[in-house]
C-alpha positions, 0 to 999 in steps of 0.5 A: 232274905226274905222268906215264905215260911210262916211264923206261929206266935208261940210266945206272945211276951217275947220282946221282938214278937211281930206287931199286927194291927187293924184300923176300921176306918170311916171314909168321908162321902165322895172321898173314896179316890182320895183314900186310894190316892193316899193309901197307895202313897202311904203303903208304897213308901212305907213298905219300900223304904222302912226296913221293919214295916212288912206288910200294909194293905188297905181294902174297903167294904164292897157293900159300903165305900164308907168303911174301910180297913188298913191292915198292917204288919211290922217286924216288932214294936220298935219298928211300929214306932219307927213308922209312927215318926216317919215321913210316910206316916206323917204325910198321911196324918195330914191329909187324913182328917179331909179323907177319914172321919173316924177311925178304930185301932184293933191290937192283935196278938199274932197267931199265925203270919205267912205270906209270898211276895205279892204284885196284885192285879185286877183278879187279886182278892182278899178276905176278912173274917171274924171268928169268935171261938167259944173259950173252951175250945180256944187251944184246940181251935188253935192247934187245928187252924194254924197247921191248915193255913200253914198247909194252904201256904205251901201246897197252893200256888194261889194262896198268897197270904195268910195271917191270924190274930187274936183281939188283945182285949178279947183273946177268943175273937180271931181275925183272919185276913186272906189274900189269893191270886183270884176268885178262881184260887179261892174256890179251890182252896175252899175244896181242898182236904186241909180246908175241908177238915179244919171246917169239919173239926171246928164247926162246933168249936165258934159262937159267931163268924162274920165275912166281911165283904171286902175287896182290895184298894192297894196291897203291898208286902215285902214277901216274907217274916224274918222272925224265927217261928221258933223264938 
């Protein structure tokens, strides 16, 4: 059964914890269409046919089409390994050298995973934000931002997905990936009491915040997380 309840990652060492990765990709000049094509094929086949592949999203910088990202979510490490050995990824790996000239993997510790089943259209938007939290505020920041994300998914129809993870090598570096039904829904979200409370309570906690301008290339998910958030 697919559920829309979010998962809070409370036990980082749990053997069945979800896997969240972000890949920074360099797209070769004039290969935008090829990147979109291989992303669509790989993501569709992986999410539709691999039980443990929960979500895969391809996005591109709107101000620099030569930089792209893949946001990937797996049920656990075993599911991720199965994906790497499956036909869709092997087909991607065979085509990638002609399309992608660099790749950097960012391994994240999932902190919040919540989504609804996404059927994107021309109005769907996504956000990628990196926040450097001052180390002394790490726990307090987490205790504020995670309930805010859960409330957003619960009460806002236009909030389709909210994910947060911390860099495994730099734990106070937070990555937020969000999907909204439209720009209008995003602007409504920014005026909600829970979002404004989050901004007010955490304004002094961040050392740096980078909102990366991105546009969707291809988005697909199963529509929920199966793990018990209390596990």
